[in-house]
N, C-alpha and C positions, 0 to 999 in steps of 0.2 A: 331250151336246154341252154348252155353256157356259149357264150363266146368270148373270143381273144379281146382283151382288154377291158373287163366287166368287172374287175376288181376280186379276180379268185386268184391265191397265189398256195403253193403247195407249202410253205414254211409256216404262215398264220392257219392253215387249215384244220379243222376239229371235226373227225368223225362221230357224228352224233347215234348215227343206227343204222340198223340192215335192215332192209324190209324184204320176205319172200311173197311172192304172189305168183299168180298164175300166168305173169307176161315175164317173168323170169326175176333176178334179185336187183334190188335199185340201194343203193348207198346214199344217205343223208350228210351232205357235207356242211357245214357251216364255215364262214369266213371271219375275218376280225372284226368286220361290221355287222356280225351277228345273222347276214344275208344265209338260206337255206339254200341248198342246190340238192337235187335228185338226179344222179348220177346213174347209169347203166354202164356196162364192159364197151370200149371203146368208144364211149364217148369223147371226142375231143375238150381238153380242158386247159386253159392258158396256153404254156409250152410244151404241152405235150397230152399224153392220153391217160384214159382209166384201161388197166391193162387186167387187171383181176380183182374180183370183189368174193371174199368168201365171209364167212360166218362172223367173224370179227374184226377183218380188216378189209384195206382197201389199197391196192397198188397203184401206183402212176406210174409211168415212164414219161421223163423230164428231158427235153432237149436243152442242152446249155451251150454257149459259144464262151468260149475264154479269149483272154486279151488279146491272143495272137488273129482270131478270128475262126479258130477250129471249134468244132460242133461234136459234143457227145451226148451219152446219152446215160441218165443213170434211174437207177428205180428208186419210188419214195415210196414208203410203206407208212400210211396212217393208220392206228389201230383206237377201237372204241373206246373213247376217253370215259370213264365213271366217276361222278362226283363221290368228294369225300363225306362220310356219314360221320 
């Protein structure tokens, strides 16, 4: 799985696919370096977690810190990107 500090950020992440299997749903997410990650719900990712995986999207909950040092959370939704034909 993914660990903190290994090059995954929500801003550059692309959702490449959703796989349903007997062990549940897995999201295939790619970073800017084109490295693929296989994520399940509740997996820790960088500064957040995978909250929900649907048929066409993944919801991440990101924990951010402002300039004053207060932390807050925001949801980041990534949808499957389809190439233009």
